[in-house]
N, C-alpha and C positions, 0 to 999 in steps of 0.2 A: 310508609316503610321506615324502619329506624335501623341504624348501623351498630351491631353487637361487636364489642371488642374483640370477643373471640372469634368472630367471621370476619375478620378482616379480608379483604381480596388478596389472592394469591399473585405472586409475579407472573405465574404461568396462565392465568385469566388474564391479567393485564396485557400480555403478549398477544393472546387470542384477540382481545378487544382492538389492539393496534393493527393486526393484520386485517380484521374484519373492516375497521374504518378506512382502510386503503381500497379493498375490493369493493365493499358495500354490496356484497352478495356471499350467501353461505355457501354455496356450492364452489366458487371460485377460491373464498378463504380456506374451506376445508381441505381442498385440494392442494394448495400451497403448504397447508398445515401439516399433510399427510395424516389427517383424522378423518373421521365421517362426519357428515353434515349434521345428522342427530346429536353427534357428540359435542360439535363445536356450539350448537343451538343451546344444549343443556348446560354447557360452562357460562355461555354469555347470561342466560337466565339466573345463574348461580352469582354471577358477578353483579348483575342487578340487585339481586336479594341482598346481598353483602353491602353493597352501596346505599342501599335504599333508595335508589332512583333508577328509571329507566334511561338506557344508554342509547338503544336504537329503538327506532319505529318500524315494525314489520307490517307489511301489506301482502297482499297475494302476488304482486308483480315488481314491487321495489323495497328496498332498504335504506333508510337515512339514518343520520343521528339526530338524536333529539337534542334540543337545546343543552340540558344537562350533559349529554354526550360530548356536545362541542366543547363544552367549558372544562370537562375532566379530561379531554383528549391530550392536552399538553401536559397535564400533571402526570397522566399514565406514562407518556413518554419519558418524562423526567424521572419517576420512579423506577422504570425498567433500565433506563440509562444509569442511574446510581447503583442498582444492583449490578448490573454488567460490570461497572468499574470497581465494585467492592470485590466481584470475583475475580478481576484481573489482577488487583493489588494483593489480594491473598494468594493467588497463583503465583505470582512473583515474590512473595515472602516465603512461601514452600519450596519453591525452587532455590532460594537461597539458604533456607535451613538444610536442605537435602543436598546441597551440593550439584544442583542440576542448573543447566545454562542452555538456553533457547537460543540459538545464533540465526539472524535473517540474513539471506542473500538475494540478490537480483540479477537476472541476466546469467551471465557467464561467471559472475565474483566467485561463486564457490571452487572454480577450477583455476583461479589464478594463483600465481607461484607465492604472492604475498599472503593470501588467505592461507593455503595450504602450510605455509611456514608458521604462521601465528597459530592455527590450530594444533599442529604438531608440537610445537614447543608448550602450549597449555596442557596437552595431554602427557607430554614428558615430566613437566614440572608439578601437575595435579592430576595424577592418574586416579583419583578418586572422583574427579568431577564428569559427570555424565553429560555429553553434549549432543544437542539434538539441531540439526539444520533445517531450517525451513526456506522454501523458494517463494519469494513473494513477489506480486505483482506490482506493476508501476503505482497502483493508486493506493497500495498497501505498505510500502516499504517504509516511510516514515509514520503513518499511521500506527502500523503495528508496534513500532517503538514507543510512541505516544502513549498507547493504551496499554503498554507492557503486556502484549501479547508476545514480543520476544524481548530478550534483555539486552542483546547488542545487534547491530547491523554491519556488514559490510557493505559501504555506500560510495556512490559518486557524488560528491558536494556538488552545489552548496546544500546547507541544511538551516533549520531554523534555530533560532537563539538559545531555546532550551535544551539544544544537543551539543555535547563535547566531542571532539573528534582528534584521532590520532592519524596522523599523515602517513600511507603506506608507500605509495607509488604515483607517477605522473607518467602520463602517455598523450601522443597527439589525439585530436579528434577528426575523423574523417566525414565527408558527404555520403549518405547512402542515397542512390537514385535507381529508379527502373532504368533497366538496358534500353528501354524504347525511347527514353528521354533525350533530346537533341543534345543536352551537357554531357551526356554518359560517353561520348566518344572521346573527349578531352583527356589528357593524362594527368591534369591537374586543375584545380578550380580557385577562383576567388569568390570572398563574399558577395562581391558586387555583381559577379555574374549568376549568383544564386538568387538575387534579389527578385521577387514577386513569384517565386516557386513555392507553392504551398507547403508547410511544415505540419506533420500530423501532430495533432493535440492529444492533450492527457485529461482524464475524468477531473471533474471539478474538486475532489478532496486532496488531489496532489498540488502541495504548495506551488504557488506561482513563481515563486523566486527561484524554485529547482528547474521548472521546466523553461523559465525565460532564459536560463543560462544554456541549457541544451538546444533551444530553439535558437539563441543568439538574436534575442529580442529585447531592446531594439537592435538594428544592425549599426556597425560602427558610423555610418551616416546619418543616424538618428531614424531612418525609415523604419516602420512597423512592419511585423512579420504577418503575412496572410496563412491563415491556418485551414487545414484539412479535416479529415475525419478523427474522431477520437480513438485511441488505441488502449488498451488496457494491460497488455503484456508483449512480450518479445516477438511472439508467433504472430498476434494480430498486426504488430507494426511492420512486420517484414512482409506480411501478406498485402495491407496497404500500399507499401512501396512498391512492390513487385507489379501490382496491378496499375501502377502510374498515378494514383490518386494523390500522392504526397511524396515529399522526400523527408529525411532527418539526419541528425548529425549524431555519430556514435563513437566510442572508443575505437582506436585502431585495431584492438584486439578484436572486433566483430569480424574483420577479415578471416582469422583463422576459427572463430567459434560459430560464426552464423553465415557460411557460405550458402547461398541461394540462387537457383536458376531464376533467371529475371532480374537480379540486383546486381549492381555495380558500387564498389566502395572507392571513392576518389579523395586524394589528399587535398585539403584546402590550405593554401599558401600563408593567409593571414588570419586563421582560426587559432583561437588561444586554446592551450592543451586541457586536458582533464585530469581530476586525481582521483584516487581511490584513498578509502580511510575505514577505520573502524569508529563505529559511533555508538554513543550510549547517552541516556538521559543525564543531565547534569546533576540532578538531585539523587541520582542512584551510584554515582561514580564510586562511592565508598564500600558498598555491598561486596560481599567477599568473593563471590564468583565473578562479578565486573571487575573487579580490582585485579584478581587473577588473569583475565584476558587482557586487560589495559597492559600489565606488566609484560605479558607474553609478546604483546604488539612491540612494545618499547624493545624488548631483547631481539625480537626477529629482526627489527629495522637495524640495529646496531650490527647485528650477525651478517645482514644481507642475505637476499632471498632471490636474486637476479631480477631480470627486468619482467615487469608484467605481461610484455608480449613477447 
């Protein structure tokens, strides 16, 4: 087989190949891709024709990657990732030119006084800017910013070094425990009392420095934290806590925004506070729409917007 320059593999075909390499089964891969099995098989044959080599070995019962398929797999991943990044950067440039701003939030940040004040001032000063709010899961809030799926994020620091912040508010953190936990009857707690109580964990794509802060790991006495189940969003976090599988620390505002049966929020006397901030990528700080919301955040801070809770 020879590769024709006019017959290079399409990104769509590479995506199909990546999914098939994970499932190693045409039926399951087709179901994941929402296409028919014959259509997937035809696309893989066309990919092989364009590449000039076979990438999968088919038998009546099994499907495996050929040696060529194994060698080409990381290249296919890299090619698809490069196209995805190209698309994200192009979308970010389009938003800049068209005056659109995608704003990420997590948990109850969209409802906070400081968030409403910043967005209100942005609309007053730049009514031509179209703002779209996107609610992000724990595993997405910093990744979406890094990948330019959002332009700015209202976050609870810490963040990685490639991100700049404008501080908006400070508030205490509280312990979130199941009402069935023996410590839940106490009016207040210390970190020492919570030693050994499992803390919910985060997906692996979440920067560890962020969750180390929120899990208070290590504790002031140097002891490590015992982790419980991984949670992906606020609802799964609250469900896990209410079931008594683990505890967590949350901003004090959780008392107001996330009251749940089976959960008790308790003050922790020696726990450092949390902060709220507007975040953007350092390399994008001068883009017009990001500059506009940065200035709105600075003005809102000067004018005041009340407490976050």
